[in-house]
C-alpha positions in Angstrom: -34.8 41.2 -4.3 -33.0 40.7 -7.2 -34.7 38.9 -9.8 -33.7 38.2 -13.4 -37.5 36.8 -14.6 -40.2 38.0 -12.5 -40.3 41.6 -11.1 -41.1 42.7 -7.6 -42.4 46.6 -6.4 -44.0 46.7 -2.9 -46.1 49.7 -2.3 -46.2 50.1 1.1 -48.8 52.8 1.0 -51.6 50.9 0.0 -50.2 47.8 1.5 -50.0 46.0 -1.9 -47.0 44.6 -3.6 -46.7 43.7 -7.2 -45.4 40.8 -9.2 -44.9 41.0 -12.6 -43.4 38.0 -14.5 -40.7 39.4 -17.2 -40.6 37.0 -19.6 -41.2 38.6 -22.0 -39.9 37.3 -25.4 -41.1 33.5 -24.3 -44.6 34.9 -23.7 -43.7 34.4 -19.9 -43.3 30.7 -20.2 -42.9 29.1 -17.0 -39.3 27.5 -16.6 -37.8 26.5 -13.4 -36.1 29.5 -12.1 -38.9 32.0 -12.9 -41.0 29.4 -10.7 -38.2 29.5 -8.0 -37.6 33.2 -8.0 -41.4 33.7 -7.6 -41.7 30.7 -4.5 -38.8 33.2 -3.0 -40.6 36.2 -3.4 -43.6 34.9 -1.8 -42.2 33.9 1.1 -40.6 36.8 1.1 -44.0 38.9 0.8 -45.6 36.6 3.7 -43.2 37.7 6.0 -43.9 41.3 5.3 -45.9 42.9 7.7 -46.4 45.8 5.4 -47.5 43.8 2.7 -51.5 42.8 3.3 -52.2 41.3 -0.6 -50.4 41.0 -3.7 -51.1 41.0 -7.3 -49.1 38.6 -10.0 -49.5 39.9 -13.0 -47.3 39.2 -17.0 -47.5 41.7 -19.9 -50.5 42.7 -22.1 -50.0 39.5 -24.5 -49.2 37.2 -22.2 -49.8 36.0 -18.2 -48.0 32.9 -18.7 -48.3 31.1 -22.3 -47.4 27.8 -20.6 -44.7 25.7 -18.9 -40.9 26.0 -20.6 -41.7 23.3 -23.2 -37.4 23.1 -24.4 -36.6 22.5 -20.3 -38.8 19.1 -20.2 -39.1 17.7 -23.6 -36.2 15.7 -23.7 -36.6 14.4 -19.7 -37.3 11.2 -18.7 -40.1 10.4 -16.1 -37.5 9.9 -13.3 -35.8 13.0 -14.9 -38.8 14.5 -14.0 -39.3 12.8 -10.4 -36.0 14.3 -9.1 -36.1 17.6 -10.5 -40.0 17.9 -8.4 -40.6 20.9 -9.9 -44.1 20.8 -8.2 -42.8 21.5 -4.9 -42.6 25.2 -5.9 -45.6 25.2 -6.4 -46.8 23.8 -3.2 -44.7 25.8 -1.6 -47.2 28.7 -3.9 -50.5 27.4 -2.2 -49.0 28.0 1.1 -49.1 31.6 0.6 -51.2 33.0 3.9 -51.7 36.4 2.0 -54.7 36.6 -0.5 -53.0 36.6 -4.1 -54.6 38.3 -7.2 -54.0 37.2 -10.5 -54.1 40.2 -13.3 -54.5 38.1 -16.8 -54.5 39.4 -19.9 -53.5 37.7 -23.0 -52.3 33.9 -23.1 -52.8 31.9 -20.0 -52.5 28.5 -20.8 -51.2 25.3 -19.4 -49.1 25.9 -16.5 -50.0 30.0 -17.3 -53.6 28.7 -16.6 -52.5 26.6 -13.1 -51.0 29.6 -12.0 -53.7 31.9 -12.2 -56.0 29.4 -10.3 -53.3 28.9 -7.6 -53.8 32.2 -7.0 -57.1 33.3 -5.0 -58.6 35.3 -7.4 -59.2 36.7 -10.7 -59.1 39.8 -12.6 -59.3 39.2 -16.9 -58.9 41.7 -19.5 -60.8 41.1 -22.5 -58.0 40.0 -24.2 -57.2 37.0 -21.7 -58.0 33.2 -23.3 -57.3 30.4 -20.7 -56.8 26.8 -21.9 -55.1 23.5 -20.9 -53.5 22.2 -24.1 -50.9 20.0 -22.6 -53.2 17.0 -24.8 -52.0 18.5 -27.8 -47.7 17.9 -27.2 -48.7 14.2 -25.6 -49.2 14.8 -22.2 -51.5 16.1 -19.8 -51.9 19.1 -17.0 -49.5 18.5 -14.1 -49.7 21.6 -11.4 -53.7 21.3 -10.8 -55.2 21.9 -14.1 -57.5 18.6 -14.1 -58.0 19.3 -10.3 -58.5 22.8 -10.0 -60.1 23.5 -13.2 -62.8 20.8 -12.4 -63.9 22.5 -9.7 -64.1 25.9 -10.6 -66.4 25.2 -13.7 -67.4 21.2 -13.3 -66.8 18.0 -15.0 -68.0 18.0 -18.5 -66.4 21.8 -19.0 -63.0 20.6 -17.7 -63.2 17.6 -19.6 -63.4 19.5 -22.9 -60.8 22.0 -22.2 -58.4 18.9 -20.9 -59.1 16.7 -23.3 -59.5 18.4 -26.2 -57.0 21.3 -25.8 -59.5 24.3 -26.5 -59.2 27.5 -24.9 -62.0 29.8 -23.8 -62.5 33.7 -23.8 -62.6 36.1 -20.7 -66.2 36.3 -20.9 -66.5 32.4 -20.9 -64.3 32.2 -18.1 -66.5 34.1 -16.0 -69.4 32.6 -17.2 -68.2 29.3 -16.0 -67.0 31.2 -12.9 -63.1 30.5 -13.6 -62.9 34.4 -12.9 -63.9 37.3 -10.8 -64.3 40.2 -13.6 -63.5 41.5 -17.3 -62.4 44.6 -17.8 -60.9 46.4 -20.6 -57.6 45.5 -20.8 -55.6 49.1 -20.0 -57.5 48.5 -16.8 -56.9 45.2 -15.6 -54.0 45.8 -13.3 -55.6 49.1 -11.4 -59.0 46.8 -11.4 -56.8 43.9 -9.9 -54.8 46.7 -7.4 -57.9 48.1 -6.5 -59.6 44.6 -5.3 -56.4 43.9 -3.4 -55.8 47.2 -1.2 -59.9 46.7 -0.6 -58.5 43.9 1.0 -55.4 45.5 2.5 -57.7 47.6 4.5 -58.9 44.7 6.6 -58.3 43.0 9.4 -54.8 40.6 8.3 -55.4 38.1 11.1 -59.4 37.5 10.0 -58.2 37.7 6.2 -55.5 34.6 7.1 -57.8 32.8 8.6 -60.9 33.8 6.4 -58.8 32.5 3.4 -58.0 29.3 5.0 -61.1 28.3 5.6 -62.6 29.3 2.1 -59.6 26.9 0.9 -60.6 24.2 3.7 -63.8 23.7 1.9 -62.0 22.3 -1.4 -60.6 19.2 0.6 -62.8 18.2 2.9 -67.0 17.3 4.0 -69.3 20.5 4.5 -69.6 19.5 8.5 -65.4 19.3 8.5 -65.2 22.8 7.1 -67.9 23.9 9.1 -66.0 22.8 12.1 -62.7 24.5 11.3 -64.6 27.6 9.6 -66.2 27.9 13.0 -62.7 27.2 15.3 -60.7 30.5 12.9 -64.3 32.5 13.8 -63.5 32.1 17.5 -60.1 33.0 16.8 -60.4 36.5 15.6 -61.6 37.6 19.0 -58.4 36.8 20.2 -57.2 39.7 18.0 -56.4 43.0 19.0 -58.6 44.0 15.6 -62.0 42.2 16.2 -62.0 44.7 19.7 -60.8 47.7 17.2 -63.7 46.9 14.1 -66.5 46.2 16.1 -65.8 49.4 18.2 -65.8 51.4 15.1 -68.8 49.6 13.9 -70.7 51.0 16.8 -69.0 54.5 16.9 -69.8 54.5 13.5 -66.2 55.2 12.3 -63.8 54.0 10.0 -61.7 50.6 11.8 -57.6 51.1 11.5 -57.0 47.8 11.9 -53.1 46.5 12.7 -52.9 43.0 12.7 -52.7 42.3 16.3 
């Protein structure tokens, strides 16, 4: 995979792939090409049987400081409709394998939305999260009003979206937006450790469990329970289920094959 604005490292010995956003001079602003490259990388990694979990990161200054405003400033509503930039985000959301964001520095606007599209977030002490679109006369368009509200509640999301205020990593942890806060030099390492723990599990069970957790966001409790139950039954069609239960009985570590 040859990309200009992202770097991809497949670490097969741990079954974890690393994607690094790579527009440092622009604080990893999310232009159309970067997002297209990210989508293509995730599609390829999703199809790679050796990859069981994915870590997405930026650099110490910024995970991503927002969308590329220069690309949008002169556009009309019809231009934006025809560009259809959010189809790329929809594809990212369809990634079957778990994605963990490792966030240091700014995660603002589209950067915050991208982090929230991931399944888990490990943040460094320097991380700042925010949806400041209101300050330039627009509003979030890639899930900022929806995922943020579901994660931290109406009143906190309303304040962030309508004032454009940033929150610290500690506030994000307290609000339930992220998983943990660590020193900046440990952020990527902690995210990879989490990814390796997940990659050790049965890939089939992980995929079905991820689907089931996400189902909770767009269904009633009863619908979600039925979806969960069907996926639970589905795991019993796998060799991994037999291996996992037999390993437990035999008091040994399981060797999951994803079959």
